[in-house]
C-alpha positions as CSV (number, residue, x, y, z in Angstrom):
1,X,94.5,113.2,50.1
2,X,93.6,114.4,53.6
3,X,90.6,112.0,53.6
4,X,92.8,109.1,53.1
5,X,95.1,110.1,56.0
6,X,92.2,110.2,58.4
7,X,90.9,106.8,57.2
8,X,90.3,104.5,60.2
9,X,92.0,101.1,60.1
10,X,88.6,99.3,60.1
11,X,87.4,101.1,57.1
12,X,90.7,100.6,55.3
13,X,90.5,96.9,56.0
14,X,86.9,96.8,54.8
15,X,87.8,98.5,51.6
16,X,90.6,96.0,50.9
17,X,88.1,93.2,51.7
18,X,85.5,94.7,49.4
19,X,87.9,95.1,46.5
20,X,89.1,91.5,47.0
21,X,85.5,90.4,46.7
22,X,85.3,92.3,43.4
23,X,88.5,90.6,42.2
24,X,87.0,87.2,43.1
25,X,83.8,88.0,41.3
26,X,85.7,89.1,38.2
27,X,87.7,86.0,38.1
28,X,84.6,83.8,38.5
29,X,82.6,85.5,35.7
30,X,83.7,83.2,32.9
31,X,81.6,80.2,34.2
32,X,78.7,82.5,34.9
33,X,78.8,83.8,31.4
34,X,79.0,80.3,30.0
35,X,75.9,79.4,31.9
36,X,74.1,82.4,30.5
37,X,74.6,81.1,27.0
38,X,72.5,78.0,27.9
39,X,69.9,79.8,30.0
40,X,69.4,83.5,30.3
41,X,68.6,83.3,34.0
42,X,70.5,80.9,36.3
43,X,70.5,80.6,40.1
44,X,74.3,81.0,40.1
45,X,74.1,84.0,37.8
46,X,71.5,85.7,40.1
47,X,73.7,85.1,43.2
48,X,76.9,86.4,41.6
49,X,75.2,89.5,40.0
50,X,73.4,90.3,43.3
51,X,76.7,90.0,45.2
52,X,78.4,92.2,42.6
53,X,75.7,94.9,42.8
54,X,75.7,94.8,46.7
55,X,79.5,95.0,46.8
56,X,79.7,97.9,44.4
57,X,76.9,99.8,46.1
58,X,78.4,99.3,49.6
59,X,81.9,100.3,48.5
60,X,80.4,103.4,46.8
61,X,78.6,104.4,50.0
62,X,81.7,103.8,52.2
63,X,83.9,105.8,49.8
64,X,81.4,108.7,50.0
65,X,81.5,108.4,53.8
66,X,77.7,107.8,54.1
67,X,76.3,106.6,57.4
68,X,74.3,104.0,55.6
69,X,77.6,102.5,54.2
70,X,78.5,101.4,57.7
71,X,75.4,99.2,58.1
72,X,75.8,97.8,54.6
73,X,79.5,97.2,55.2
74,X,78.7,95.1,58.3
75,X,76.3,93.1,56.1
76,X,79.1,92.5,53.6
77,X,81.5,91.6,56.3
78,X,79.2,88.9,57.4
79,X,80.2,87.0,54.3
80,X,83.4,86.1,56.1
81,X,81.5,83.9,58.5
82,X,80.2,81.0,56.3
83,X,83.6,79.9,55.2
84,X,84.5,79.1,58.8
85,X,82.4,76.0,59.3
86,X,83.0,75.0,55.6
87,X,86.7,75.0,56.2
88,X,86.3,73.0,59.4
89,X,84.2,70.5,57.6
90,X,86.9,70.3,54.9
91,X,89.5,69.7,57.6
92,X,91.2,73.0,56.9
93,X,91.7,74.6,60.4
94,X,94.2,77.2,59.2
95,X,91.6,78.5,56.6
96,X,88.9,78.5,59.3
97,X,91.2,80.4,61.7
98,X,92.0,82.9,58.9
99,X,88.3,83.6,58.2
100,X,87.5,83.8,61.9
101,X,90.3,86.4,62.4
102,X,89.2,88.3,59.3
103,X,85.5,88.4,60.4
104,X,86.5,89.5,63.9
105,X,88.8,92.2,62.6
106,X,86.2,93.5,60.2
107,X,83.4,93.6,62.8
108,X,85.6,95.2,65.4
109,X,87.1,97.7,63.0
110,X,83.7,98.8,61.6
111,X,82.2,99.2,65.1
112,X,84.9,101.5,66.4
113,X,84.2,105.2,67.2
114,X,86.7,106.2,64.5
115,X,84.8,104.3,61.8
116,X,81.5,105.6,63.1
117,X,82.8,109.2,63.0
118,X,84.3,108.8,59.5
119,X,81.1,107.3,58.1
120,X,78.9,110.2,59.3
121,X,77.6,111.9,56.1
122,X,73.8,111.8,55.8
Protein backbone atom coordinates (compact mmCIF):
# COMPACT_ATOMS: atom_id res chain seq x y z
CA UNK A 1 0.00 0.00 0.00
CA UNK A 2 2.91 2.37 0.70
CA UNK A 3 4.20 1.80 -2.83
CA UNK A 4 0.93 3.09 -4.25
CA UNK A 5 1.03 6.21 -2.07
CA UNK A 6 4.45 7.16 -3.39
CA UNK A 7 3.47 6.57 -7.00
CA UNK A 8 4.35 9.61 -9.16
CA UNK A 9 1.51 11.08 -11.23
CA UNK A 10 3.31 10.32 -14.50
CA UNK A 11 3.63 6.64 -13.68
CA UNK A 12 0.00 6.49 -12.55
CA UNK A 13 -1.11 8.13 -15.81
CA UNK A 14 1.01 5.67 -17.78
CA UNK A 15 -0.49 2.70 -15.92
CA UNK A 16 -3.99 3.96 -16.71
CA UNK A 17 -2.96 4.46 -20.35
CA UNK A 18 -1.46 0.96 -20.51
CA UNK A 19 -4.51 -0.71 -19.02
CA UNK A 20 -6.75 1.20 -21.47
CA UNK A 21 -4.62 -0.17 -24.31
CA UNK A 22 -5.18 -3.67 -22.90
CA UNK A 23 -8.94 -3.04 -22.81
CA UNK A 24 -8.84 -1.86 -26.43
CA UNK A 25 -6.90 -4.94 -27.49
CA UNK A 26 -9.35 -7.17 -25.64
CA UNK A 27 -12.32 -5.56 -27.34
CA UNK A 28 -10.70 -5.91 -30.77
CA UNK A 29 -9.74 -9.58 -30.47
CA UNK A 30 -12.95 -10.97 -32.02
CA UNK A 31 -12.08 -9.83 -35.58
CA UNK A 32 -8.49 -11.00 -35.11
CA UNK A 33 -9.67 -14.44 -34.04
CA UNK A 34 -12.06 -14.55 -36.98
CA UNK A 35 -9.11 -13.83 -39.28
CA UNK A 36 -7.14 -16.63 -37.64
CA UNK A 37 -9.74 -19.19 -38.71
CA UNK A 38 -9.05 -18.32 -42.37
CA UNK A 39 -5.27 -18.02 -42.13
CA UNK A 40 -3.19 -18.98 -39.11
CA UNK A 41 -0.90 -15.97 -39.57
CA UNK A 42 -2.24 -12.59 -40.63
CA UNK A 43 -0.56 -9.18 -40.60
CA UNK A 44 -3.30 -7.77 -38.37
CA UNK A 45 -2.91 -10.65 -35.95
CA UNK A 46 0.86 -10.17 -35.79
CA UNK A 47 0.49 -6.47 -35.02
CA UNK A 48 -2.18 -6.99 -32.36
CA UNK A 49 -0.31 -9.83 -30.65
CA UNK A 50 2.96 -7.86 -30.74
CA UNK A 51 1.23 -4.86 -29.17
CA UNK A 52 -0.36 -7.11 -26.56
CA UNK A 53 2.98 -8.69 -25.63
CA UNK A 54 4.80 -5.33 -25.54
CA UNK A 55 2.09 -3.74 -23.40
CA UNK A 56 1.96 -6.59 -20.89
CA UNK A 57 5.76 -6.75 -20.62
CA UNK A 58 6.04 -2.98 -20.17
CA UNK A 59 3.30 -2.83 -17.54
CA UNK A 60 4.97 -5.71 -15.70
CA UNK A 61 8.31 -3.90 -15.65
CA UNK A 62 6.71 -0.65 -14.48
CA UNK A 63 4.77 -2.39 -11.71
CA UNK A 64 8.02 -4.06 -10.59
CA UNK A 65 9.64 -0.60 -10.56
CA UNK A 66 12.40 -1.67 -12.96
CA UNK A 67 14.54 1.02 -14.58
CA UNK A 68 14.09 -0.61 -18.00
CA UNK A 69 10.34 -0.12 -17.60
CA UNK A 70 10.76 3.65 -17.97
CA UNK A 71 12.36 3.35 -21.41
CA UNK A 72 9.78 0.85 -22.55
CA UNK A 73 7.01 3.04 -21.14
CA UNK A 74 8.28 5.96 -23.21
CA UNK A 75 8.13 3.68 -26.25
CA UNK A 76 4.55 2.69 -25.49
CA UNK A 77 3.63 6.31 -24.85
CA UNK A 78 4.77 7.11 -28.39
CA UNK A 79 1.67 5.29 -29.62
CA UNK A 80 -0.30 8.39 -28.65
CA UNK A 81 1.41 10.39 -31.44
CA UNK A 82 0.10 8.72 -34.66
CA UNK A 83 -3.58 9.47 -33.91
CA UNK A 84 -2.84 13.21 -33.97
CA UNK A 85 -2.32 13.60 -37.75
CA UNK A 86 -4.96 10.94 -38.43
CA UNK A 87 -7.52 12.94 -36.44
CA UNK A 88 -6.51 16.12 -38.24
CA UNK A 89 -6.88 14.41 -41.62
CA UNK A 90 -10.31 13.18 -40.51
CA UNK A 91 -11.24 16.74 -39.54
CA UNK A 92 -11.48 15.88 -35.84
CA UNK A 93 -9.54 18.68 -34.12
CA UNK A 94 -10.85 17.85 -30.65
CA UNK A 95 -9.58 14.26 -30.93
CA UNK A 96 -6.23 15.57 -32.21
CA UNK A 97 -6.01 17.96 -29.27
CA UNK A 98 -6.87 15.15 -26.84
CA UNK A 99 -4.14 12.86 -28.18
CA UNK A 100 -1.62 15.71 -28.28
CA UNK A 101 -2.36 16.54 -24.63
CA UNK A 102 -2.20 12.85 -23.68
CA UNK A 103 1.15 12.39 -25.41
CA UNK A 104 2.54 15.55 -23.82
CA UNK A 105 1.39 14.52 -20.35
CA UNK A 106 2.74 10.98 -20.74
CA UNK A 107 6.16 12.13 -21.92
CA UNK A 108 6.38 14.88 -19.32
CA UNK A 109 5.23 12.62 -16.51
CA UNK A 110 7.60 9.78 -17.37
CA UNK A 111 10.58 12.14 -17.61
CA UNK A 112 10.16 13.72 -14.16
CA UNK A 113 12.65 13.12 -11.38
CA UNK A 114 9.93 11.39 -9.33
CA UNK A 115 9.25 8.85 -12.07
CA UNK A 116 12.97 8.29 -12.57
CA UNK A 117 13.42 7.73 -8.83
CA UNK A 118 10.39 5.45 -8.57
CA UNK A 119 11.52 3.31 -11.52
CA UNK A 120 14.99 2.69 -10.15
CA UNK A 121 15.21 -1.05 -9.47
CA UNK A 122 17.96 -2.80 -11.47
